C-alpha positions in Angstrom: 165.2 81.6 91.5 162.9 83.7 93.2 162.1 85.5 89.8 161.7 81.7 88.1 159.1 81.1 90.5 156.9 83.9 90.8 156.6 82.9 86.8 155.7 79.8 86.9 153.2 79.9 90.0 151.7 83.2 88.1 151.7 80.9 84.7 150.1 77.1 86.2 146.9 79.3 86.3 146.5 80.9 83.2 147.6 77.2 81.7 145.4 74.9 83.3 142.4 77.2 83.7 139.0 75.7 82.6 140.9 72.2 82.0 140.6 69.0 84.8 143.6 67.0 86.1 144.0 64.2 84.4 145.1 60.3 85.0 145.6 59.0 88.9 149.2 60.4 89.3 150.2 64.0 88.7 153.7 64.2 86.4 154.0 67.7 87.9 157.4 68.9 89.1 156.8 71.5 92.0 159.9 71.4 93.7 163.5 71.0 92.3 164.1 68.8 88.6 165.4 65.2 88.7 168.1 65.4 86.3 167.3 61.9 85.4 164.0 62.0 83.9 163.1 63.7 80.6 161.9 67.2 81.8 159.0 69.1 79.8 158.4 72.6 80.0 155.0 73.1 78.8 152.6 75.9 78.8 150.5 73.8 76.7 146.8 72.7 78.3 147.6 70.8 81.9 145.3 67.8 81.3 146.5 67.1 77.7 150.2 67.2 78.7 149.5 65.0 81.7 148.1 62.9 79.3 151.0 62.6 76.9 153.4 62.4 79.1 151.7 59.4 81.5 151.1 57.5 77.8 154.4 57.9 76.7 155.9 57.3 80.1 154.1 53.8 80.3 155.0 53.3 76.5 158.3 54.1 76.4 159.6 53.5 80.3 161.1 56.6 80.3 160.5 58.8 83.2 159.1 62.2 82.4 158.1 65.4 84.7 156.5 68.9 83.7 157.1 71.9 84.6 154.3 74.4 83.8 154.1 78.3 82.3 152.5 80.3 80.6 153.6 81.0 76.4 155.9 83.9 77.2 157.3 83.8 80.6 157.9 80.0 80.0 159.7 81.1 76.6 161.4 84.5 78.2 162.5 81.7 80.9 164.4 79.1 78.2 165.8 82.2 77.0 167.3 83.5 80.0 168.4 80.0 81.6 170.2 79.2 77.9 172.3 76.8 77.5 172.0 75.7 81.2 168.3 75.3 81.0 167.3 71.6 82.5 164.1 71.4 80.2 164.4 68.7 77.6 161.1 69.4 75.6 159.4 72.9 75.2 155.7 72.4 74.2 153.2 75.8 73.5 150.1 76.8 73.1 150.7 79.4 70.0 153.8 79.7 67.7 155.4 82.8 69.0 157.0 81.5 72.2 158.9 79.0 70.3 160.0 81.0 67.3 161.1 83.3 70.4 163.5 80.1 71.7 164.4 79.6 67.9 165.6 82.3 67.4 167.9 82.8 70.4 169.6 79.6 69.1 168.1 77.6 71.6 166.5 74.4 69.5 167.4 71.5 67.9 166.2 70.5 64.6 163.5 67.9 65.0 163.5 64.3 63.8 162.7 64.3 60.0 160.4 61.0 60.6 159.1 63.0 63.3 157.9 66.2 60.9 157.1 63.4 58.1 153.9 62.6 60.5 152.3 66.0 60.2 150.8 68.2 57.6 153.4 70.8 55.5 151.6 73.5 56.8 152.1 72.4 60.5 156.0 72.1 59.9 157.7 75.7 60.0 159.9 76.6 57.5 163.3 76.2 59.9 162.4 72.6 61.1 163.3 72.9 64.4 159.7 72.6 65.9 156.8 70.9 64.6 152.9 71.5 65.2 151.3 69.3 68.2 148.1 70.6 67.8 146.0 73.6 66.2 143.2 76.5 67.4 141.1 78.3 65.3 140.2 81.9 65.6 136.5 82.3 66.1 133.8 85.1 66.4 131.7 84.5 69.3 128.4 86.3 69.0 125.0 86.5 70.9 122.5 87.0 68.5 120.1 88.5 70.6 122.5 91.4 70.4 123.3 91.3 66.7 122.2 89.7 64.0 124.0 87.7 61.5 123.8 89.7 58.7 125.5 92.6 60.6 128.4 91.0 61.9 131.8 92.2 60.2 132.8 90.4 57.1 136.4 90.4 58.0 138.3 90.7 61.4 139.9 93.6 60.6 136.0 95.4 60.1 135.8 95.2 63.8 138.0 98.9 64.0 134.9 100.6 62.1 133.5 102.9 64.9 129.7 101.2 64.0 130.9 98.1 66.2 132.5 100.7 69.1 131.4 99.3 72.4 129.9 96.0 70.6 132.9 93.7 71.1 135.5 93.0 73.2 138.7 90.5 73.8 141.4 89.2 76.1 144.0 91.5 75.2 146.8 90.7 77.3 146.7 86.8 76.5 149.3 85.1 74.4 146.4 83.6 72.4 145.2 87.4 71.4 148.5 88.1 71.4 148.9 84.8 68.9 146.4 86.3 66.8 147.6 90.0 66.0 150.7 88.5 65.2 149.2 86.9 61.9 147.6 90.0 61.6 150.8 91.9 61.4 152.1 88.8 59.6 149.2 89.4 56.7 148.3 93.3 56.8 151.6 95.0 57.6 152.9 96.8 60.6 150.5 100.1 59.8 147.2 98.8 59.8 147.9 96.5 62.7 148.4 99.6 64.7 145.5 101.1 63.6 143.6 98.0 64.0 145.1 97.8 67.8 144.4 101.1 68.1 140.6 100.4 67.1 140.7 98.0 69.8 142.2 100.0 72.8 139.1 103.0 72.0 136.4 100.7 70.8 136.5 97.0 72.7 136.0 96.1 76.1 139.2 94.3 77.8 138.5 90.6 79.2 140.8 88.5 81.3 140.9 85.3 79.4 138.8 83.9 76.9 136.5 82.7 79.0 135.9 86.0 80.6 135.2 87.1 76.6 133.0 84.4 76.1 130.9 84.8 79.4 130.3 88.4 78.7 129.1 87.8 75.5 126.3 85.0 76.4 125.6 87.7 79.4 124.9 89.9 76.8 127.5 92.0 78.2 129.1 92.2 74.8 127.5 91.6 71.4 131.1 89.7 69.8 134.2 88.6 71.4 137.3 87.1 70.0 138.1 84.2 71.2 140.0 80.4 70.0 137.2 77.7 69.1 138.1 75.5 71.7 136.5 77.5 74.7 132.8 77.2 73.1 132.7 73.8 72.0 134.0 72.8 75.3 131.8 74.6 77.4 128.7 73.5 74.5 129.9 69.4 75.7 129.0 70.5 79.2 126.3 72.3 80.5 126.5 75.4 78.2 126.1 77.6 80.9 129.0 80.3 79.7 127.9 80.0 75.8 124.2 79.1 75.4 122.9 82.0 74.4 125.8 82.4 71.9 126.6 81.5 68.2 130.1 80.8 66.5 130.8 83.2 63.2 133.9 81.7 60.9 135.3 84.5 58.9 137.2 82.3 56.3 138.3 83.5 53.1 141.7 83.4 54.5 140.9 86.2 56.7 143.2 87.0 59.5 140.3 86.3 61.5 140.7 82.3 60.3 143.7 82.3 61.3 144.9 78.7 62.8 147.3 78.9 65.6 150.0 76.2 65.9 151.2 74.6 69.4 154.3 73.5 68.8 157.0 71.0 70.5 160.7 71.4 70.4 163.9 70.1 71.4 166.1 72.4 73.5 169.8 72.3 72.0 171.8 71.8 75.2 169.4 68.8 76.4 170.5 65.9 77.8 168.0 63.0 77.0 168.4 64.3 73.6 167.7 61.2 72.2 164.3 60.8 74.7 163.4 64.2 73.7 163.0 63.6 70.1 161.2 60.4 71.0 158.3 62.2 72.8 157.6 64.5 69.8 157.3 61.4 67.9 155.0 60.4 70.2 153.2 62.9 70.3 152.6 63.8 66.5 152.4 60.0 66.4 149.3 58.0 66.2 148.4 57.6 69.9 149.9 61.2 71.0 147.3 62.8 68.3 144.0 60.5 69.3 144.5 62.2 72.8 143.3 65.2 70.8 140.2 63.7 70.2 139.9 61.3 73.6 140.7 64.4 76.1 138.2 67.2 76.4 140.8 69.8 74.7 138.8 70.4 72.1 141.7 71.2 69.9 142.3 69.8 66.7 145.3 67.0 65.5 147.7 67.7 62.7 148.9 64.4 62.2 148.5 62.8 59.2 145.2 60.6 59.4 144.7 61.7 62.5 141.4 62.7 63.2 140.0 65.7 65.7 137.1 65.8 68.1 134.1 65.4 65.4 132.4 67.8 67.2 134.5 70.6 65.5 134.4 71.5 61.6 136.9 70.2 59.8 139.9 72.1 59.8 140.5 72.5 56.3 137.1 73.9 55.8 137.9 76.7 57.8 139.8 78.2 54.5 142.8 79.8 56.9 145.4 82.5 56.1 148.5 80.6 54.9 151.2 82.0 57.1 154.6 80.6 58.2 154.3 80.2 61.7 158.1 81.0 61.5 157.6 84.3 60.5 155.1 85.6 63.4 157.0 88.1 65.8 155.8 88.3 69.1 158.1 90.9 70.1 157.0 93.3 67.4 153.5 92.1 68.2 154.2 93.2 72.1 156.0 96.8 71.1 152.6 97.2 68.9 150.2 96.3 71.7 152.1 98.2 74.4 152.5 101.9 72.2 148.7 100.9 72.0 148.0 100.9 75.3 146.9 97.5 75.4 149.7 96.0 77.6 
C-alpha cells in the first residue's frame, strides 16, 4: 500500500499541472475506495476527467470516484494489481501505458457501438480500448532566436550538429516518451538510438512541457518539442509563457507530426463492467466529446462529427503519420532512453 500511495502522490502533480479544478465537488478518491462506486484510474488531465465524471454521474445516476496518477506509474500499478485491481476504467494521456495494461491481458473488449462513435484512426487494431482525445506533436520556436526558414524540415533533423544547443525537450515525461515511441515505430531502432544520442548530447532537458515552452519563450532555447495544447492554453490566457513564440508543424507524415491518442479501457476484472462500458460510451459520445471543446484542455476531439476547439488547426490538416497505437512499444522506448542516458 505504501508503494502504491507514493506512486499516486508523485504522479498527481504531473497529471494536474497547469490545470484548474472543475465543478463544485471533487470526485477524487484520496483515501480508501468505495467498492459500490464506479472507479476510474485516470492519468488524464484532472479537470477534464472531473468534468467527464460529473456529467456522466448527472446523466446516469451512477456514482463515480476517480484516482489520479500519471501514465507510466498508473499503468504499472494496474499490472501489479492484476485481477485484483479495484479499477473499473483506465484513462490515459498517451497510448503506450494503455498498451502495457492490454498486453498484460487485463482489458476487456470495448463495446462495438462505442468503437463506432470515433474515427477509424482512433481505434487500435486490438479493439480492447478506444481513443478518447488526441494531442499533436509540435515544435515551439522563438523567432528572435531562429528564423522560420532555418527550422528543421523533420523532427529527425534535430540530430544534426548544427542544431546543437538550440533545442530542448522534457525527456523524462510520458508525453515525450510517446513521441519517441512513434519515432521507433516509423524509423526503426537504429535511427531512434542515434536520434536519442543526439538528444543527450545536443539538447537541453527540461522538467516538463511547460518548462520547455517557457525556456523557448525566454530565449534560453531556440526550439522545443511539446504537445500543441500547452501553447494554445497559454495563448488563450495571458501568453506569459508563449508570447514570444510560434508553432511549427512538421506535417508530411513526419514523426514530428505524430498525433498521440489518449485512451480509455475497461478492466477485465471490473465489478461494474456494464457501467464501465457506459462510461466509455459517454466519453466518446457527443456529450463527452463536447467537453473537449468547452473546457480549457485544448485537446482534439476524436468522436465522429465532434468539433474541436476552434482555435486549433483541423486535426486532418496536420498530415500525421498513420501509426497503429497498439504497436507503440513503451517498455522498449524506456530501455532505449535509459541506454542513451536520458532516464
